[in-house]
C-alpha positions in Angstrom: -77.3 48.5 75.8 -74.4 48.4 73.4 -74.9 45.6 70.9 -71.2 45.3 70.1 -70.2 45.2 73.8 -69.5 41.6 74.9 -70.4 42.3 78.5 -73.7 43.8 77.5 -74.4 40.6 75.5 -73.4 38.4 78.5 -75.5 40.5 80.9 -78.5 40.0 78.5 -77.8 36.2 78.3 -77.0 36.4 74.6 -73.6 34.6 75.0 -74.6 31.0 75.7 -71.0 29.9 76.2 -70.7 32.2 79.3 -72.1 30.5 82.4 -73.6 33.0 84.8 -73.0 32.4 88.5 -75.7 32.9 91.2 -76.3 36.6 91.8 -78.8 38.1 94.2 -79.4 41.3 92.1 -81.1 41.5 88.8 -79.1 44.6 87.7 -75.8 42.7 88.0 -74.3 39.5 86.6 -71.3 37.5 87.7 -69.1 35.0 85.8 -65.7 33.5 85.7 -62.9 35.4 84.0 -61.9 33.6 80.7 -58.2 34.1 81.6 -58.1 33.6 85.3 -55.1 35.0 87.2 -56.1 33.3 90.5 -57.8 30.1 91.6 -61.0 32.3 92.0 -61.2 35.0 89.4 -64.7 36.4 88.8 -66.1 39.5 87.1 -69.1 41.3 88.4 -70.8 43.4 85.7 -73.8 45.8 85.7 -76.5 44.9 83.2 -76.7 48.6 82.3 -73.8 49.7 80.2 -71.4 51.9 82.3 -68.3 52.6 80.3 -65.6 52.3 83.0 -64.6 53.3 86.5 -63.5 56.7 85.3 -67.1 57.6 84.4 -68.5 56.7 87.8 -70.3 59.4 89.7 -71.6 59.8 93.2 -74.9 58.2 92.3 -73.1 55.0 91.2 -71.9 54.3 94.8 -74.8 51.9 95.5 -74.1 49.8 92.4 -70.4 49.6 93.2 -71.3 48.5 96.8 -73.6 45.9 95.4 -70.9 44.7 93.0 -68.5 44.2 96.0 -71.2 42.3 97.9 -71.8 40.0 94.9 -68.0 39.4 94.7 -67.9 38.4 98.4 -71.0 36.2 98.0 -69.7 34.3 95.0 -66.4 33.6 96.8 -68.3 32.3 99.8 -70.6 30.3 97.5 -67.4 28.7 96.1 -66.1 27.8 99.6 -63.6 30.6 99.9 -63.9 32.3 103.3 -60.7 34.2 104.0 -61.9 37.7 103.0 -58.5 39.1 104.1 -56.9 37.3 101.1 -59.1 38.9 98.4 -58.3 41.5 95.8 -61.2 43.5 94.3 -60.9 46.4 91.9 -61.2 48.0 88.5 -58.6 48.6 85.8 -58.3 52.3 85.1 -58.5 53.5 81.5 -56.7 53.0 79.2 -55.8 49.7 80.9 -59.3 48.2 80.5 -59.6 45.4 78.0 -63.4 45.9 77.7 -65.1 49.3 77.9 -67.9 48.1 80.2 -67.5 48.5 84.0 -66.4 45.2 85.5 -65.2 44.4 89.0 -62.3 41.9 89.2 -62.7 39.6 92.2 -59.5 37.6 92.8 -58.7 35.0 95.6 -56.6 34.0 97.2 -54.6 37.2 96.4 -51.6 35.6 98.1 -51.4 33.1 95.2 -51.3 35.7 92.4 -48.3 35.1 90.2 -45.6 37.7 89.5 -47.3 39.3 86.5 -50.8 39.2 88.1 -49.4 41.0 91.2 -48.3 43.7 88.8 -51.6 43.7 86.8 -53.7 43.9 90.0 -51.4 46.0 92.2 -53.4 47.8 94.8 -54.2 51.4 94.0 -51.7 51.5 91.2 -51.8 53.8 88.2 -53.7 51.1 86.3 -55.8 49.3 89.0 -57.9 50.8 91.7 -59.4 49.0 94.7 
């Protein structure tokens, strides 16, 4: 737990202005992005402080898989069902705004604006899916 990390505080329910969305796992939280780039833009965050996607190791595969599952579930819970029009991924350091692992879940990807298409470009130098 990093007391100065906003995502750690959100995960520990210490940020009352951030509404958490339903999540089936206790070691993850999900909430809306404060600056959405798509009609559906959610962040899935582990409760445990993991610095970023560059620090992931083989043993993190199960948590990343669960993060993706939560992303799909929150979309379905919010009546979005076209899983072919979804973009999920991580910003690669140094392009992370917050140094706590967070999966971006964006839908419909076909409605991303010009700048968002660049920001969340599939497997680019700065965003990995």
